[in-house]
C-alpha positions in Angstrom: 0.0 0.0 0.0 2.9 2.4 0.8 4.5 1.7 -2.5 1.3 2.5 -4.4 0.8 6.1 -5.6 -3.0 5.8 -5.8 -3.7 5.1 -2.1 -2.2 6.0 1.3 -3.0 4.5 4.7 -5.6 6.4 6.6 -6.2 6.4 10.4 -8.3 3.3 10.2 -5.6 1.4 8.3 -3.0 2.5 10.8 -5.1 1.6 13.8 -5.6 -1.9 12.3 -1.9 -2.5 11.5 -0.8 -1.2 14.9 -3.3 -3.6 16.6 -1.8 -6.5 14.5 1.7 -5.5 15.7 0.4 -5.5 19.3 -1.1 -9.0 18.9 2.1 -10.3 17.4 4.2 -8.4 20.1 6.3 -7.2 17.2 8.0 -4.1 18.6 10.5 -3.6 15.7 7.7 -3.5 13.1 5.5 -1.3 15.3 8.4 1.2 15.7 8.8 1.3 11.9 5.1 2.1 11.5 5.4 4.8 14.2 8.3 6.3 12.3 6.3 6.4 9.1 3.5 8.2 10.9 6.0 10.8 12.2 7.6 11.2 8.7 4.2 11.6 7.0 3.1 14.1 9.7 0.0 12.0 10.6 -2.0 13.2 13.5 -1.4 10.8 16.4 -4.6 11.2 18.4 -7.8 9.3 19.2 -8.0 5.7 18.2 -4.5 5.8 16.5 -2.9 7.1 19.6 -4.6 4.4 21.7 -3.5 1.7 19.3 0.1 3.0 19.4 0.1 3.0 23.2 -1.3 -0.6 23.2 1.3 -1.7 20.7 4.2 -0.4 22.8 2.7 -1.8 26.0 2.1 -5.3 24.6 5.3 -5.5 22.7 7.6 -4.6 25.6 8.0 -0.9 25.1 6.1 0.1 28.2 8.3 3.1 28.9 7.6 4.5 25.4 3.9 4.0 25.8 4.0 6.1 29.0 5.9 8.8 27.2 3.3 8.9 24.5 0.5 9.2 27.0 2.4 11.9 29.1 3.8 14.2 26.5 0.9 14.2 23.9 -1.7 13.8 26.7 -0.8 17.1 28.4 -0.5 19.0 25.2 -3.8 17.8 23.7 -5.6 18.9 26.8 -4.2 22.4 26.5 -1.6 22.0 29.3 1.3 23.2 27.2 3.5 24.2 30.1 3.1 20.8 31.8 3.9 19.0 28.5 7.0 21.1 28.0 8.1 20.6 31.6 7.8 16.9 31.2 9.8 17.0 28.0 12.5 19.0 29.7 12.6 16.4 32.5 13.0 13.7 29.8 16.0 15.7 28.3 17.6 16.0 31.8 17.0 12.6 33.3 16.5 10.3 30.2 15.9 8.5 28.2 17.3 11.1 25.8 14.8 11.9 23.1 15.9 10.7 19.6 14.9 12.3 16.3 11.6 10.4 16.2 10.6 11.6 19.7 11.5 15.2 18.9 9.6 15.1 15.6 6.5 13.6 17.4 6.6 16.3 20.1 7.1 19.1 17.5 4.1 17.7 15.6 2.0 18.1 18.8 3.1 21.7 19.3 2.8 22.6 15.6 -0.9 21.6 15.7 -1.4 24.1 18.4 0.6 26.8 16.5 2.7 27.6 19.6 5.8 29.4 18.2 7.4 30.0 21.6 7.3 26.3 22.6 8.4 25.4 19.1 11.5 27.6 19.4 12.4 25.9 22.6 12.1 22.5 21.1 14.2 23.6 18.1 16.9 24.8 20.5 16.7 21.4 22.3 17.1 19.6 19.0 20.2 21.6 18.2 21.8 20.8 21.6 21.0 17.1 21.1 22.5 17.3 17.5 19.3 16.2 16.0 18.3 19.4 14.2 19.8 18.3 10.9 17.8 15.0 11.0 15.3 14.7 8.2 12.4 13.8 10.5 13.1 16.7 12.9 13.7 19.1 10.0 10.4 18.2 8.3 8.6 18.7 11.6 10.3 22.0 12.2 9.2 23.3 8.7 5.5 22.4 9.5 5.8 23.8 13.1 7.2 27.2 11.9 4.7 27.4 9.0 1.7 26.8 11.2 3.0 29.2 13.8 3.2 32.0 11.2 7.0 32.1 10.8 7.5 31.2 7.1 11.0 32.9 7.2 12.1 30.4 9.9 10.6 27.5 7.9 12.6 28.6 4.9 15.8 28.7 7.0 15.2 25.1 8.2 14.6 24.0 4.7 17.9 25.4 3.5 19.8 24.0 6.5 18.6 20.4 5.8 20.7 20.6 2.5 21.4 17.3 0.9 19.2 15.4 3.4 15.9 16.7 1.8 13.4 14.1 0.8 10.1 14.3 -1.1 8.3 15.2 2.1 10.7 18.1 2.9 10.0 19.6 -0.5 6.3 19.0 -0.2 6.1 20.6 3.3 7.9 23.7 2.1 5.8 24.1 -1.0 2.6 23.8 1.1 4.0 26.3 3.7 4.8 28.9 1.0 1.3 28.3 -0.6 -0.5 28.8 2.7 1.4 32.0 3.4 0.5 33.6 0.1 3.9 33.0 -1.6 2.3 31.1 -4.6 5.0 32.0 -7.1 7.7 30.9 -4.8 5.9 27.6 -4.2 5.6 27.1 -8.0 9.3 27.9 -8.5 10.3 25.5 -5.7 8.1 22.8 -7.3 9.9 23.4 -10.7 13.3 23.1 -8.9 12.1 19.8 -7.4 11.3 18.5 -10.8 14.7 19.5 -12.2 16.4 17.6 -9.5 14.4 14.5 -10.5 12.5 14.3 -7.2 9.1 12.8 -8.1 6.1 14.6 -6.5 3.2 12.7 -5.0 -0.5 13.5 -4.6 0.1 15.8 -1.7 2.8 17.8 -3.4 0.4 18.4 -6.3 -2.3 19.6 -4.0 0.1 22.1 -2.6 1.3 23.5 -5.9 -2.2 23.6 -7.4 -3.4 25.4 -4.2 -0.5 27.9 -4.7 -1.4 28.5 -8.3 -5.1 29.2 -7.5 -4.3 31.8 -4.9 -2.0 33.9 -7.1 -3.8 33.5 -10.4 -1.3 31.3 -12.2 -4.0 29.8 -14.4 -2.0 28.4 -17.3 0.7 27.1 -15.0 -1.9 25.4 -12.9 -3.4 23.7 -15.9 0.1 22.6 -17.0 0.8 21.0 -13.6 -2.6 19.2 -13.6 -1.8 17.7 -17.0 1.8 16.8 -15.8 0.3 15.0 -12.8 -1.9 12.8 -14.9 0.1 12.3 -18.0 3.7 12.2 -16.8 3.6 11.1 -13.2 0.5 9.0 -13.7 -1.2 10.2 -10.5 -5.0 9.8 -10.6 -6.6 13.1 -9.5 -8.5 13.0 -6.2 -11.3 15.3 -5.1 -8.7 17.6 -3.6 -7.0 18.1 -7.0 -10.3 18.7 -8.8 -11.3 21.2 -6.1 -8.0 23.1 -6.6 -8.6 23.3 -10.3 -12.2 24.6 -9.8 -10.9 27.2 -7.4 -8.1 28.2 -9.8 -10.6 28.8 -12.6 -13.2 30.4 -10.4 -10.8 32.9 -8.7 -9.6 34.0 -12.2 -13.2 34.7 -13.2 -13.4 31.8 -15.6 -16.7 30.7 -14.1 -18.2 29.0 -17.2 -15.0 27.1 -17.7 -15.0 26.1 -14.1 -18.7 24.9 -14.5 -17.8 22.8 -17.6 -14.8 21.4 -15.7 -17.2 20.2 -13.0 -19.6 18.7 -15.4 -16.9 16.8 -17.3 -15.1 15.4 -14.2 -14.8 11.6 -14.2 -16.0 11.5 -10.6 -19.1 12.9 -9.0 -18.5 16.5 -7.8 -18.6 16.8 -4.0 -19.6 19.5 -1.6 -16.2 21.2 -1.9 -16.4 21.4 -5.7 -19.8 23.1 -5.8 -18.9 25.2 -2.8 -15.8 26.5 -4.5 -17.7 27.4 -7.6 -20.4 29.2 -5.4 -17.7 31.2 -3.6 -16.3 32.4 -6.9 -19.8 33.3 -8.2 -20.2 35.5 -5.1 -16.8 37.3 -5.8 -17.6 37.8 -9.5 -21.3 38.5 -9.0 -22.5 35.8 -11.4 -26.1 35.2 -10.2 -27.0 32.6 -12.8 -24.3 30.2 -11.9 -24.7 31.1 -8.2 -28.2 29.6 -8.4 -27.0 26.4 -10.1 -24.2 25.7 -7.6 -26.4 25.8 -4.4 -29.0 23.5 -6.1 -26.4 20.8 -6.6 -24.8 21.5 -3.2 -28.0 21.1 -1.4 -28.8 17.9 -3.2 -25.6 16.5 -1.6 -26.1 18.2 1.7 -29.6 19.5 2.3 -28.7 21.2 5.6 -25.6 23.0 4.3 -26.1 26.5 5.7 -23.1 27.8 3.8 -25.0 27.2 0.5 -27.9 29.4 1.5 -25.6 32.1 3.0 -23.3 32.2 -0.1 -26.3 32.6 -2.5 -27.8 35.3 -0.3 -24.4 37.1 -0.2 -24.2 36.9 -4.0 -27.7 38.3 -4.5 -26.9 41.1 -1.9 -23.7 41.9 -3.8 -25.8 42.4 -6.9 -28.2 44.6 -4.9 -31.0 42.1 -5.2 -32.2 42.6 -1.7 -35.7 41.0 -2.1 -34.2 37.8 -3.6 -31.6 37.7 -0.8 -34.4 38.1 1.8 -36.3 35.2 0.2 -33.3 32.9 0.5 -32.9 33.8 4.2 -36.7 33.1 4.7 -36.3 29.7 2.9 -33.4 28.9 5.3 -35.6 29.7 8.3 -38.6 27.7 6.9 -36.4 24.7 6.5 -34.9 25.2 10.0 -31.4 25.3 8.6 -29.2 27.0 11.2 -25.9 28.7 10.4 -23.2 27.9 12.9 -21.8 31.1 14.2 -18.1 31.6 13.4 -15.6 32.1 16.2 -12.0 33.4 16.4 -9.6 32.9 19.2 -6.2 34.1 20.3 -3.8 32.5 22.8 -2.1 34.9 25.3 0.0 33.6 28.2 -1.3 30.1 27.7 -4.9 31.2 28.0 -7.3 31.0 25.0 -9.7 34.0 24.5 -12.7 33.2 22.2 -14.7 35.9 20.3 -17.9 35.9 18.3 -19.3 38.6 16.0 -20.4 41.7 18.0 -19.1 40.0 21.1 -19.8 42.0 24.3 -19.0 39.3 26.9 -15.2 39.8 27.2 -14.3 41.6 30.5 -12.1 44.0 28.5 -14.8 44.7 25.8 -14.6 48.5 26.1 -10.8 48.9 25.4 -11.2 46.2 22.7 -13.8 48.2 20.8 -11.8 51.4 21.3 -8.8 49.6 19.7 -10.9 48.4 16.8 -12.1 52.0 16.1 -8.5 53.2 16.2 -7.3 50.4 13.8 -10.2 51.0 11.4 -9.4 54.7 11.2 -5.7 54.0 10.6 -6.1 51.4 7.8 -8.7 53.6 6.0 -6.1 56.5 6.1 -3.7 54.0 4.4 -6.2 53.4 1.6 -8.2 50.5 2.8 -11.7 50.3 1.3 -14.1 48.0 3.1 -16.0 45.6 0.9 -19.6 46.0 2.1 -21.2 44.0 -0.7 -21.4 41.0 1.5 -23.6 42.7 4.1 -27.1 41.1 3.5 -29.2 44.2 4.2 -29.9 47.4 2.3 -28.3 49.7 5.0 -26.4 52.9 5.2 -22.7 52.6 4.4 -21.7 53.6 8.0 -23.9 50.8 9.5 -22.5 48.3 7.0 -18.9 49.2 8.0 -19.8 48.8 11.7 -21.0 45.3 11.0 -17.8 44.5 9.2 -15.4 45.9 11.7 -17.0 43.9 14.6 -16.3 40.5 13.0 -14.9 37.9 15.4 -11.4 37.9 13.9 -11.1 41.7 14.2 -12.1 41.5 17.8 -9.4 38.9 18.5 -6.8 41.0 16.7 -7.8 44.2 18.5 -7.6 42.4 21.9 -4.1 40.9 21.1 
């Protein structure tokens, strides 16, 4: 299965094979599978984590099983300081963490986007002379990227030098794409091809995502063709979604629609949702009606479909039609889940909702929002009020926009 380019093990497969290793008490093979999970940056949580612990316990690695429980257990429950203290104790008293352990711990902290803790772990890896390890390097790239430090991710990528493997290139391409450096991601992908490093499914998702976000339409089309015809990788729903997004963002909505209709697989919720989002941006009401119809056939309670269509109609100043969509949503008892944003300060998470008035520091938060709003407008920012669903005065629309949850979180921070 690992040698096949068409399928990769998921969490259910890994749970089963780890259970088999536990029953056979085969510690060596179990460690190899654990190492693969670390290299592939697979989330070790839930049933997979339990199977891993059971495998180590049954196969004679009881100390390792305790370490998995204690380090990851603390971190997953938000006790970052406790997890880090335990890791420091492990460094001081032993057993000394190897590159697999360091990569696993980095993976836990990268999922929590904790840059401070990640920096500490990086320093520890340097002291233990494990920072140049391929596993630790890959984990560091992901950790720095998720924590918002693309510059540090790039430094690690360069430092790994000749040790880079396919995953290293893939992680860096995805990191650049997610931070808006689409052209850099595409250039890195081209360099990877020149060095005869063959990309896999995930690499192509990364580079197609990069192309869609910076408008590299022809380049994206070329990569999609290369994936199928040269590397013989069968496109998945993720690749198709990237192509629909690529065409839609560029305003090629009819082409995106025909692409969906001609796909060899049934379009899913993501495919239709991507087209619908582009219709809203480019104010194409005709296709904006077709996309939700198909989307709601797949998921009748998809509140996003109703909202996106109402937003599109509002953007085209068709207030009555937008109101009818909202009424239809109410009649069918479809509830839109309220978006939230959060920020972590001094190991405490602060959660915000739109127009949130519950935070104890709400008054200085709203004063800060007003200050930021005035400053960015002086710098030339023009708020896009087209998405506000009601026919209201411009000033009221702007107030709705500036009290979104993410703006409250930023103002508080």
